[in-house]
VMD Tcl script that draws the C-alpha trace (Angstrom):
set ca {
  {-52.88 -71.79 -37.59}
  {-49.33 -72.64 -38.54}
  {-46.95 -75.48 -37.80}
  {-45.46 -78.51 -39.49}
  {-47.08 -81.25 -37.38}
  {-50.69 -81.24 -38.57}
  {-52.19 -84.71 -37.99}
  {-55.43 -85.68 -39.69}
  {-57.78 -86.75 -36.90}
  {-58.75 -89.84 -38.94}
  {-55.32 -91.28 -38.19}
  {-55.57 -90.82 -34.42}
  {-57.39 -93.22 -32.15}
  {-60.31 -91.72 -30.25}
  {-58.25 -91.38 -27.08}
  {-55.29 -89.73 -28.82}
  {-57.58 -87.41 -30.77}
  {-59.14 -86.20 -27.51}
  {-55.71 -85.72 -25.95}
  {-54.40 -83.83 -28.98}
  {-57.42 -81.53 -29.01}
  {-57.10 -81.03 -25.24}
  {-53.58 -79.67 -25.69}
  {-54.52 -77.56 -28.72}
  {-57.48 -75.99 -26.92}
  {-55.41 -75.67 -23.75}
  {-52.81 -73.62 -25.61}
  {-55.51 -71.39 -27.09}
  {-57.16 -70.79 -23.71}
  {-53.83 -70.22 -21.96}
  {-53.07 -67.49 -24.48}
  {-56.45 -65.89 -23.80}
  {-56.12 -66.14 -20.02}
  {-52.61 -64.66 -19.80}
  {-52.52 -62.32 -22.79}
  {-56.04 -61.50 -23.97}
  {-58.28 -62.52 -26.83}
  {-56.08 -61.16 -29.62}
  {-53.17 -63.38 -28.55}
  {-55.18 -66.46 -29.52}
  {-54.32 -65.87 -33.18}
  {-50.82 -67.28 -32.49}
  {-52.25 -70.68 -31.56}
  {-50.27 -73.19 -33.62}
  {-49.86 -76.90 -34.06}
  {-46.18 -77.04 -33.14}
  {-46.53 -75.03 -29.92}
  {-48.80 -77.63 -28.37}
  {-45.95 -80.17 -28.54}
  {-44.38 -78.32 -25.59}
  {-47.54 -78.98 -23.59}
  {-47.64 -82.61 -24.75}
  {-44.01 -83.18 -23.72}
  {-44.58 -81.72 -20.26}
  {-47.57 -83.92 -19.56}
  {-45.97 -87.02 -21.09}
  {-43.15 -86.76 -18.56}
  {-45.15 -85.74 -15.49}
  {-48.15 -87.94 -16.21}
  {-51.75 -86.92 -16.74}
  {-53.48 -85.79 -13.56}
  {-57.13 -84.86 -13.00}
  {-55.95 -81.42 -11.92}
  {-54.35 -80.99 -15.33}
  {-57.72 -80.95 -17.10}
  {-60.75 -78.73 -16.95}
  {-63.95 -78.68 -18.98}
  {-64.06 -75.76 -21.37}
  {-67.29 -74.22 -22.57}
  {-68.77 -74.51 -26.08}
  {-66.57 -73.28 -28.92}
  {-67.32 -72.91 -32.65}
  {-64.13 -74.82 -33.46}
  {-65.53 -77.77 -31.52}
  {-68.99 -77.54 -33.09}
  {-70.22 -75.72 -29.97}
  {-69.42 -78.67 -27.73}
  {-67.67 -78.65 -24.37}
  {-64.41 -80.57 -24.08}
  {-61.63 -81.35 -21.59}
  {-58.65 -79.07 -22.13}
  {-55.11 -79.13 -20.78}
  {-54.13 -76.56 -18.22}
  {-51.15 -75.84 -16.05}
  {-47.49 -75.05 -16.59}
  {-47.11 -77.02 -19.81}
  {-49.89 -75.08 -21.54}
  {-48.54 -71.76 -20.24}
  {-45.01 -72.54 -21.45}
  {-46.45 -73.46 -24.83}
  {-48.25 -70.10 -24.87}
  {-45.07 -68.17 -24.05}
  {-43.04 -69.98 -26.70}
  {-45.80 -69.53 -29.27}
  {-45.92 -65.78 -28.66}
  {-42.19 -65.32 -29.07}
  {-41.93 -67.52 -32.16}
  {-44.99 -65.88 -33.72}
  {-43.30 -62.55 -33.11}
  {-40.26 -63.86 -34.96}
  {-42.45 -64.98 -37.85}
  {-44.05 -61.54 -38.09}
  {-40.66 -59.79 -38.10}
  {-39.43 -62.22 -40.76}
  {-42.37 -61.34 -42.98}
  {-41.74 -57.64 -42.37}
  {-38.10 -58.06 -43.35}
  {-39.15 -59.91 -46.50}
  {-41.76 -57.22 -47.26}
  {-44.43 -59.84 -47.82}
  {-47.84 -58.70 -49.06}
  {-49.31 -55.80 -47.11}
  {-46.21 -55.72 -44.91}
  {-44.38 -54.06 -47.80}
  {-46.27 -50.88 -46.84}
  {-44.52 -48.87 -44.15}
  {-47.55 -48.09 -41.95}
  {-48.60 -51.74 -41.89}
  {-45.03 -52.88 -41.24}
  {-44.68 -50.41 -38.36}
  {-47.91 -51.68 -36.77}
  {-46.76 -55.28 -37.20}
  {-43.46 -54.49 -35.45}
  {-45.34 -53.02 -32.50}
  {-47.53 -56.10 -32.24}
  {-44.45 -58.34 -32.41}
  {-42.71 -56.35 -29.68}
  {-45.78 -56.68 -27.47}
  {-45.81 -60.43 -27.97}
  {-42.13 -60.58 -27.00}
  {-42.85 -58.77 -23.73}
  {-45.91 -60.91 -22.99}
  {-44.00 -64.12 -23.65}
  {-41.18 -62.93 -21.40}
  {-43.59 -62.31 -18.52}
  {-45.11 -65.77 -18.72}
  {-41.73 -67.40 -19.26}
  {-40.27 -65.68 -16.19}
  {-43.16 -66.95 -14.07}
  {-42.26 -70.48 -15.20}
  {-38.50 -70.08 -14.77}
  {-37.90 -69.95 -18.51}
  {-35.78 -67.16 -19.97}
  {-37.35 -66.23 -23.30}
  {-34.31 -64.03 -23.97}
  {-32.78 -67.19 -25.44}
  {-35.53 -67.22 -28.05}
  {-35.35 -63.49 -28.72}
  {-31.57 -63.63 -29.09}
  {-31.90 -66.50 -31.56}
  {-34.42 -64.50 -33.57}
  {-32.14 -61.45 -33.62}
  {-29.17 -63.53 -34.76}
  {-31.26 -65.05 -37.53}
  {-31.54 -61.70 -39.31}
  {-27.78 -61.15 -39.25}
  {-27.02 -64.66 -40.46}
  {-29.45 -64.32 -43.35}
  {-27.86 -61.01 -44.33}
  {-24.39 -62.59 -44.55}
  {-25.48 -65.85 -46.17}
  {-24.76 -66.52 -49.82}
  {-23.87 -69.28 -52.27}
  {-21.82 -71.92 -50.50}
  {-22.96 -71.00 -46.99}
  {-23.75 -74.24 -45.10}
  {-27.49 -74.56 -44.76}
  {-27.17 -75.62 -41.12}
  {-25.55 -72.28 -40.36}
  {-28.82 -70.63 -41.36}
  {-30.98 -73.02 -39.33}
  {-28.87 -72.77 -36.15}
  {-30.86 -69.98 -34.42}
  {-34.14 -71.88 -34.86}
  {-32.48 -75.04 -33.56}
  {-31.22 -73.21 -30.47}
  {-34.65 -71.73 -29.70}
  {-36.58 -74.98 -29.97}
  {-33.90 -76.89 -28.03}
  {-34.33 -74.50 -25.09}
  {-38.13 -74.85 -25.14}
  {-38.06 -78.66 -25.31}
  {-35.47 -78.92 -22.54}
  {-37.44 -76.73 -20.15}
  {-40.37 -79.17 -20.26}
  {-38.14 -81.55 -18.27}
  {-37.69 -78.87 -15.60}
  {-41.45 -78.28 -15.37}
  {-42.11 -82.02 -15.15}
  {-39.52 -82.46 -12.39}
  {-37.32 -84.75 -14.49}
  {-34.08 -82.84 -15.13}
  {-32.39 -86.01 -16.42}
  {-34.55 -85.68 -19.54}
  {-33.29 -82.18 -20.37}
  {-30.29 -83.25 -22.49}
  {-32.08 -85.70 -24.83}
  {-35.06 -83.35 -25.13}
  {-32.73 -80.50 -26.04}
  {-31.32 -82.68 -28.83}
  {-34.82 -83.61 -30.03}
  {-35.80 -79.94 -29.93}
  {-32.71 -78.87 -31.85}
  {-33.48 -81.30 -34.66}
  {-37.16 -80.40 -34.59}
  {-36.21 -76.76 -35.08}
  {-34.02 -77.75 -38.02}
  {-36.93 -79.59 -39.59}
  {-39.30 -76.67 -39.02}
  {-36.90 -74.27 -40.74}
  {-36.12 -76.58 -43.64}
  {-39.71 -77.58 -44.33}
  {-40.83 -73.97 -44.26}
  {-38.12 -73.18 -46.82}
  {-39.10 -76.11 -49.03}
  {-42.81 -75.27 -48.97}
  {-42.17 -71.57 -49.71}
  {-39.46 -72.12 -52.31}
  {-41.53 -71.52 -55.43}
  {-43.57 -68.68 -53.93}
  {-40.41 -66.96 -52.69}
  {-38.80 -67.31 -56.11}
  {-41.84 -65.71 -57.76}
  {-41.96 -62.80 -55.31}
  {-38.21 -62.37 -54.89}
  {-38.37 -63.12 -51.15}
  {-35.39 -64.49 -49.23}
  {-35.24 -68.28 -49.12}
  {-32.37 -70.23 -47.53}
  {-32.35 -72.95 -50.18}
  {-32.14 -70.48 -53.06}
  {-29.60 -68.16 -51.40}
  {-27.22 -70.92 -50.30}
  {-27.65 -72.89 -53.51}
  {-28.84 -76.01 -51.67}
  {-30.63 -78.60 -53.79}
  {-33.87 -80.29 -52.77}
  {-31.98 -83.59 -52.65}
  {-29.59 -82.24 -50.05}
  {-32.44 -80.65 -48.10}
  {-34.26 -83.99 -48.05}
  {-31.13 -85.73 -46.79}
  {-30.83 -83.25 -43.94}
  {-34.51 -83.74 -43.09}
  {-34.20 -87.53 -43.05}
  {-31.14 -87.30 -40.80}
  {-33.03 -85.00 -38.44}
  {-36.00 -87.38 -38.34}
  {-33.73 -90.24 -37.37}
  {-32.04 -88.10 -34.74}
  {-35.35 -87.09 -33.16}
  {-36.37 -90.73 -32.79}
  {-33.01 -91.66 -31.25}
  {-33.18 -88.74 -28.81}
  {-36.71 -89.62 -27.70}
  {-35.55 -93.13 -26.82}
  {-33.41 -91.60 -24.07}
  {-36.31 -89.71 -22.49}
  {-38.16 -91.18 -19.54}
  {-41.85 -90.72 -20.29}
  {-44.72 -91.66 -18.02}
  {-46.96 -91.94 -21.08}
  {-45.22 -91.16 -24.35}
  {-47.79 -92.52 -26.80}
  {-48.98 -89.15 -28.13}
  {-45.39 -87.86 -28.26}
  {-44.41 -90.88 -30.35}
  {-47.30 -90.42 -32.75}
  {-46.56 -86.71 -33.24}
  {-42.75 -86.74 -33.35}
  {-42.18 -90.08 -35.06}
  {-45.10 -90.75 -37.38}
  {-46.61 -87.32 -38.03}
  {-43.25 -85.59 -38.30}
  {-42.21 -87.98 -41.06}
  {-45.52 -87.34 -42.80}
  {-44.80 -83.60 -42.64}
  {-41.52 -84.18 -44.46}
  {-43.22 -86.32 -47.10}
  {-45.91 -83.67 -47.56}
  {-43.38 -80.88 -48.02}
  {-41.36 -82.83 -50.60}
  {-44.40 -84.21 -52.40}
  {-43.69 -87.82 -51.57}
  {-45.91 -90.34 -49.83}
  {-45.50 -92.86 -47.08}
  {-47.59 -95.40 -45.26}
  {-50.11 -93.75 -42.98}
  {-49.70 -96.45 -40.30}
  {-53.34 -96.20 -39.42}
  {-53.75 -99.93 -39.08}
  {-56.24 -101.47 -36.69}
  {-56.31 -100.59 -33.04}
  {-56.10 -103.62 -30.81}
  {-57.39 -103.69 -27.22}
  {-54.08 -102.71 -25.63}
  {-54.10 -99.43 -27.58}
  {-51.37 -100.34 -30.04}
  {-51.75 -100.56 -33.78}
  {-51.29 -103.65 -35.87}
  {-53.11 -106.57 -37.47}
  {-55.99 -108.12 -35.53}
  {-54.98 -110.92 -33.15}
  {-55.42 -114.53 -34.14}
  {-55.37 -116.27 -37.49}
  {-57.68 -114.47 -39.93}
  {-57.75 -117.60 -42.11}
  {-58.48 -120.06 -39.32}
  {-61.83 -121.80 -38.74}
  {-64.72 -119.86 -37.31}
  {-65.02 -120.49 -33.54}
  {-67.71 -123.03 -32.73}
  {-69.53 -125.36 -35.12}
  {-70.44 -123.42 -38.26}
  {-72.89 -126.19 -39.24}
  {-74.66 -126.46 -35.90}
  {-78.13 -125.10 -35.09}
  {-78.55 -121.37 -34.72}
  {-78.46 -120.41 -31.02}
  {-81.81 -119.40 -29.62}
  {-85.21 -119.78 -31.24}
  {-84.80 -119.64 -35.05}
  {-88.52 -118.97 -35.43}
  {-88.66 -116.10 -32.95}
  {-88.78 -112.46 -33.99}
  {-85.57 -111.17 -35.52}
  {-84.04 -108.33 -33.50}
  {-84.88 -105.14 -35.27}
  {-87.24 -107.02 -37.64}
  {-90.91 -106.33 -38.29}
  {-92.04 -108.37 -35.30}
  {-89.65 -106.68 -32.89}
  {-90.67 -103.52 -31.07}
  {-88.92 -100.43 -32.41}
  {-86.05 -99.15 -30.24}
  {-86.91 -96.15 -28.11}
  {-85.98 -92.83 -29.68}
  {-83.41 -90.87 -27.73}
  {-84.63 -87.64 -26.20}
  {-84.28 -84.74 -28.62}
  {-82.43 -81.63 -27.58}
  {-82.75 -79.46 -30.64}
  {-81.27 -76.01 -30.98}
  {-83.38 -73.10 -32.01}
  {-83.28 -71.59 -35.47}
  {-80.91 -68.72 -34.65}
  {-78.59 -70.78 -32.44}
  {-78.43 -73.49 -35.09}
  {-77.58 -70.97 -37.80}
  {-74.72 -69.60 -35.68}
  {-73.35 -73.10 -35.11}
  {-73.71 -73.87 -38.84}
  {-71.67 -70.76 -39.68}
  {-68.94 -71.81 -37.27}
  {-68.79 -75.33 -38.71}
  {-68.70 -74.06 -42.27}
  {-66.00 -71.47 -41.59}
  {-63.77 -74.03 -39.85}
  {-64.25 -76.69 -42.58}
  {-65.64 -79.25 -40.13}
  {-68.55 -79.83 -42.49}
  {-66.12 -80.77 -45.28}
  {-63.99 -83.46 -43.67}
  {-64.56 -85.68 -40.67}
  {-67.63 -85.89 -38.48}
  {-69.58 -83.16 -36.82}
  {-72.71 -82.51 -34.80}
  {-75.76 -81.37 -36.72}
  {-76.27 -77.68 -35.92}
  {-79.99 -78.13 -35.16}
  {-80.71 -81.77 -34.23}
  {-77.31 -82.42 -32.54}
  {-77.11 -85.78 -34.32}
  {-73.72 -87.04 -35.46}
  {-73.14 -86.44 -39.16}
  {-70.44 -87.63 -41.51}
  {-68.96 -85.04 -43.82}
  {-69.33 -85.65 -47.57}
  {-65.55 -85.64 -47.99}
  {-64.23 -88.63 -46.11}
  {-61.24 -89.19 -48.38}
  {-58.30 -87.16 -47.15}
  {-55.93 -88.70 -49.66}
  {-53.04 -90.72 -48.33}
  {-53.62 -89.47 -44.80}
  {-56.49 -91.91 -44.32}
  {-55.15 -94.94 -46.14}
  {-54.77 -97.92 -43.87}
  {-51.87 -100.34 -44.04}
  {-50.63 -103.50 -42.42}
  {-47.80 -102.24 -40.24}
  {-46.13 -105.60 -39.85}
  {-46.74 -107.37 -43.10}
  {-46.43 -105.03 -46.06}
  {-43.17 -103.14 -45.88}
  {-40.70 -105.70 -44.67}
  {-39.13 -103.19 -42.28}
  {-40.93 -104.00 -39.06}
  {-42.94 -100.80 -39.10}
  {-43.59 -99.11 -42.39}
  {-43.61 -95.59 -40.96}
  {-40.61 -95.75 -38.68}
  {-38.35 -98.13 -40.55}
  {-36.25 -99.91 -37.95}
  {-36.91 -97.39 -35.21}
  {-39.83 -99.17 -33.57}
  {-41.56 -102.47 -33.65}
  {-45.06 -103.42 -34.66}
  {-46.39 -102.66 -31.19}
  {-45.67 -98.93 -31.58}
}
mol new
graphics top color blue
foreach p $ca { graphics top sphere $p radius 0.5 }
foreach p [lrange $ca 0 end-1] q [lrange $ca 1 end] { graphics top cylinder $p $q radius 0.2 }
display resetview
């Protein structure tokens, strides 16, 4: 799994968490359906944004979901998953960009790829992914040659880059590739008027992806002698952060021009989580904007005056019979036990192995491998990703995650 937008599920409401997982699983299953089991290894967090954008413009339809079978990554539970053109476009883009990532590692002679036989095998795999992505893209009216050309130009630009080369010259091929992918979601959704602002949002998203990858790999690349755009061009972290902040602001402005049917998940991923990705890469922190979810689905402080009087007469008699049996007390009948649907020993062990290998037993909640009861993981503290805040009252900027870009009802 790779990608810069990696939301902690504790920060998503239940509905958004289900939607996010539906697109992630939909991308994985689209890769399997069109390109075989091995292609599923290119499933990534950023690729699913293409699927999210397509559905956010076209609107969620019952035909756009299907129930997938049990999967170890879902604790052997079934789940609704996204399907259709958005998921297939995400699969095609993921294949081509994963191919680019493999070739980049081969060029940098990273790890085992420094050995010629391994590098040759990796090049063959990358070439196969390029062809597979092109087939799917052609079926959707998307020319993946734009992505391949951007990848090819990237190598030449990096070869010629040196001290004083503008950093945005190095990020341009990535910007062009992601702009094309974002813009084509408007075509699939039947809203061509959205293509221009989505292309701008995609261009800036590609810039962020390239810059954050360079920032996160800066020390490791320096130790191994690998090529890094910040080191080669002599760009400071301060300047890189400025470019990232400008790109964040540009993404939010571009998304304002897009006509979404339901853009809530897009906003969470490309406004809030994208900023968190920048903070994570640079080692800074920001408000998590978890807040409290109010009935209309927005986040903010609970309605009403929290310091006002308690409704009703607090000194009046207790409603009902004060001498009757207390619900759940010793005089009350015990609640009926739910029917048990336990797994067998072997099946439970297999599920336990899947949960352990995917870290679901470390953070979050999961289903007990044998009893199927809901369990809470021992590690519920994900650091700043789970810290709640008062969106409207603490930061003095309207919304503490977006600055002046959105109000408290975001």
